[in-house]
Steps between C-alpha positions, in 0.01 A plus 500: 500500500232480244685210339522314828123525556442379149718196547329421831160520339606265228631253756174515694303432183725201420468357850120530495487336160714207617285456811180493294648243271603282794156533658333382180723197476432411863123513446518269197711241680251477792191466275638210301538253790154597625341388169704177499365403846171375348643187329690427815175442691359254233757225542460518874118449460532187275701284735278601787178394321631177350614315813201615699229379256646164395580343838158604630316320213704174514428403860128554436504259203683226691210462744279330233677157493479468876119488476494182284649256755277646767188437290591146392446320833173685551363400161630140503217242520449342840402140559181391675500450874456138611269400789797494740587859410805395299564624148637252247820598323716333237740404779230322703321350198463121534574269208173466309407252226183371344282372218470678168124548541557688828801708393299816413340488845815469707684749278227755581505410871872559542499810280262658751679364804834637377357821358643439152363435152396149398787496249749574779341246733541228236878537529484346849230237436587180313233277348611137470145373460335247731753210485802729535336707773421195716849363444657830608280517810589142593871569456486823701580717198179701538302626799149517355335390177171593331351178359213259484512210746789258438481156344532187711851452359603852602372444851684165517825656376477769766423245771802294400711815546348559844286790378131556565301765313268761649218647288342845505202547264498831310293470179197318364519350155382218283648198328356530149468309175492664159426398143508663158238774464339311209433192712120493544527346848471772769474296820559145622441321827771396743433136410541574131824680574630198688415291194710732281796506737497124550474438127163329517320772303685543172274700269316832538185352349460304825457838669264651245774648284642434155640169389854591600755304705569655842864606524602575862820702542660443839779682685837388633514312830543725804348803330219676683255420222574126486479483879160671472379233259580230755347700785174613342414234244670162542795354693818463301470124458158540331606766249584368154866521400527757221700457185826693509365754250202565726718603798576874510758663725324826581154655532549718195573191294177337617292792374691525173457130428124514559485789253731350236489120525320368189333842477390458861256222419442278798779651717452560874738597780503654848662775704420753772227757449715811544763392249249421225292814554772757571848383405488303177163593364368376168171566326540161333414299812210487745473380859290188549226506757503220757158377612353801320714761681736709283809617692496876560596751769146481633454120503844459657458768768157361590636145515264375227764363264582137593880507465599782731871552540646703786843652445742497790802665648699193601779507759696245697333415829816582693479865392573714813200676650676837485595461133404793277348236269214450747449875505477503118250211504274688744514808275416300186212319673350835600317763299818615324551158345133480401518842334814407304333175395198684361718760328690226319209280396516240780218391727581578867458222754231576756633375834168588666335204327716254692 
C-alpha cells in the first residue's frame, strides 16, 4: 500500500514536471513571432509612402510649361492702329520701296505699324533706290514708294505704260551742295551756282576762293540727286556733260570723291540734306550756303533755305480708295509720322502751311 502511494506520488511529480516544461516552450514560441512583427510593418510603410509622394509632386511640376504659351500672346508687341481702326499685319503689308536717303524713315514707320523691331521690319522692306522704286511702281511690282519727285523721263515712262503717279508729301528737306572743309568759300549765290553747273565758272578764285579748278561730280541719270540738279539749278540741256570719271553711281561715292579727289581741292558735289547730315556723315566736308543761307533743320523747317525738297509717298493714281495704303499714308501724314521723322533726324512736313 505504501509502495503504491509512493509510485503514484512519483508519477504526479513527473506529470507536473512535463507540464511545466511544455508551458515554458509554449511561452517562448508565442513571444518570438511577436518580436518579429516589427520588421513586417516597415516594408508595408515604404511602398505606401513612395507612390503617394511622387505622383503628387509630378503633376504640380507639369503646370509650369503651360504658363509660357499663355504669356506669349499677351507680351507680343502689337502694331499701331490706323485711322480706319485697322491694324497692319505682315499679311496685309503692301509692297513698299524707296530711295536710300528715306530708308531709315520708312523702316521706322513700318516697325511701329507692325509692332516689331526696325531690324525685323527691314526684312519686308526692299530699297531699290529712286530709279528702281519708280520702275517697280510703274510696272505694278510695288504699291507705294518713298522718294523725291520723279524725273521727267520717269513720268514719261509711266505715262507710256498707262500709269499716272499720285503724290503725298511727308517730309521737308533740302537739296544741298558740299565742298571740302578746307575750301575757304562758305556760300555762293544761285547765279554763281548756275555758272558752276553750266561750266561757265571754272575756278574757285572767281568766287573768292583759292586758285583751284572747280571739279563738279555729278550722279547717274535717273537718280534722285541728278534729278534734283535739273529741278533746282538748271534744266538738263544746260548742265555741262561731265567726264566719265566725274560721274558717280551713288550718294556715298559723291561724298567720298569730294573728300579724296586730289586731296579734295576744288571738288564739289550735291545730294539731299538728310543723307549728308545723318547717313554718310564726314567731318571732311562742309555744306555750302546758298544766297547766304546754310542748310540746317531750322532754315529748312522755316522755309529759308532756297532749295527746299519735299519727300513723297508716291502711289499709282488708280489706287483703290479703300486700299490700306491710303490708311497708311494718312497715319504717316499725321502726328505719328512727324514724331518718327523727328526721332530719326528728318524734318517733318508742316501741312498747315499749305
